[in-house]
Every structure is written in structure tokens, then in C-alpha cells.
C-alpha positions in Angstrom: 102.5 -99.8 18.7 106.0 -101.1 18.7 105.4 -104.1 16.5 103.4 -103.4 13.3 102.2 -107.1 13.3 100.7 -106.8 16.8 96.9 -106.7 16.8 95.7 -103.8 18.8 93.4 -104.6 21.8 90.4 -102.8 20.2 90.7 -104.9 17.1 91.1 -108.1 19.1 87.9 -107.3 20.9 86.1 -106.6 17.7 87.4 -109.9 16.2 86.2 -111.8 19.2 82.8 -110.1 19.0 82.6 -110.8 15.3 83.3 -114.5 16.0 80.6 -114.6 18.7 78.1 -112.9 16.3 78.9 -115.5 13.7 78.2 -118.3 16.2 74.9 -116.6 17.2 73.9 -116.4 13.6 74.6 -120.1 13.1 72.5 -121.0 16.1 69.6 -118.8 14.9 69.8 -120.4 11.4 69.7 -123.9 13.0 66.7 -123.0 15.2 65.0 -121.5 12.1 65.7 -124.7 10.2 64.2 -126.8 13.0 61.1 -124.6 13.2 60.6 -124.8 9.4 60.9 -128.6 9.5 58.4 -128.8 12.4 56.0 -126.5 10.4 56.3 -128.7 7.3 55.5 -131.8 9.4 52.5 -130.1 10.9 51.3 -129.1 7.5 51.6 -132.7 6.2 49.7 -134.0 9.3 46.9 -131.5 8.8 46.6 -132.5 5.2 46.3 -136.1 6.0 43.9 -135.5 8.9 41.6 -133.4 6.8 41.5 -136.3 4.2 40.2 -138.7 6.9 36.5 -139.1 7.1 34.7 -138.3 10.4 34.1 -142.1 11.0 37.8 -142.9 10.7 39.7 -143.5 13.9 42.6 -141.1 14.4 45.4 -141.2 16.9 48.0 -138.9 18.3 51.4 -139.7 19.6 51.9 -139.4 23.4 55.5 -140.4 24.1 56.0 -143.9 22.9 52.3 -144.7 22.5 49.4 -143.7 20.2 46.2 -142.5 21.9 42.9 -142.3 20.1 41.7 -138.7 19.7 38.9 -136.8 18.2 39.7 -135.5 14.7 38.4 -131.9 15.6 40.7 -131.8 18.6 43.7 -132.8 16.6 43.0 -130.3 13.9 42.7 -127.6 16.5 45.9 -128.7 18.2 47.8 -128.8 14.9 46.5 -125.4 13.8 47.8 -124.0 17.1 51.2 -125.6 16.6 51.2 -124.2 13.0 50.5 -120.7 14.3 53.1 -121.0 17.0 55.7 -122.2 14.4 54.8 -119.2 12.2 55.4 -116.8 15.1 58.6 -118.5 16.1 59.8 -118.4 12.5 59.0 -114.7 12.2 60.9 -113.9 15.4 63.9 -115.9 14.3 63.9 -114.2 10.9 64.0 -110.8 12.7 66.8 -111.9 14.9 68.7 -113.2 11.9 68.3 -109.9 10.1 69.5 -107.9 13.1 72.5 -110.2 13.6 73.4 -110.1 9.9 73.2 -106.3 10.0 75.4 -106.1 13.1 77.9 -108.6 11.5 78.1 -106.5 8.3 78.6 -103.3 10.3 81.3 -104.9 12.4 82.9 -106.4 9.4 83.2 -102.8 7.9 84.8 -101.5 11.1 87.3 -104.4 11.2 88.2 -103.8 7.6 88.7 -100.1 8.2 90.8 -100.8 11.3 92.9 -103.3 9.3 93.4 -100.8 6.4 94.5 -98.0 8.7 96.2 -100.2 11.3 94.8 -97.8 13.8 94.0 -99.1 17.4 90.7 -97.2 17.2 88.5 -96.7 14.1 88.6 -93.2 12.6 85.0 -92.5 13.6 85.7 -93.1 17.3 87.5 -90.4 19.3 90.7 -91.4 21.1 89.4 -89.5 24.1 86.3 -91.6 24.5 
């Protein structure tokens, strides 16, 4: 390295990967927030639906219109959506955890490379 301020190619790649992982993490967090919001809406709808008597008319949204539906059918549909939301939330939580761990690991490698100003981290052989 002729110029001490020059960023080695390895470090540039790691920084680009780090930025991509941060973007992935933000996307996962946004998806998780949307799933949690949907789950909350389903919970509220189920609560209200269960309060309704069997003789009450109930409707479900179908695009821009409301269609009369059977209470039991709506409860079943909402329970399925609730279960699906729970599954999606669990999957996103696992993805978030994996990405956070990868970010933390990469952060450590970048810090080490910056401290040593070495083109490759000390734990990677120059011959590999």
C-alpha cells in the first residue's frame, strides 16, 4: 500500500457488504412491523366479531365493497390469518437475528482491519 489513506480492496468489499446487510436489516424490520400491524388488526377484528351475537349481520371487505358473510366463516378466516401472521413474524424474527449476528461479526472484522490497516484480517491467511 503506497498511500496509507487508501482503503484496501478487501476492506472496501467488507464495507459494501456491511452496508448491504444494514439495508437488509432495515427491510426485515419494516416487514416485521407490517406483519405486527396486520396481526393487531386481525386481533381487534376477532374481538369485535366474537362480541357480535349470532343474529347480527356481519360483513367482510372484498375490494371496495362489503359482502355479507357468516360469523363462523369470518372467525375461521381471521384465525387462519392470525396464525399465518404469527408464523411470518417468527420467520422474520429469525432472519433479523441472523442478520444482526452477521452485522456484528462483520463490524468486528472491519474494526480489526481498520486498527491494523492490514488488507486482510489477521485470522485470514494471505495465501487463501
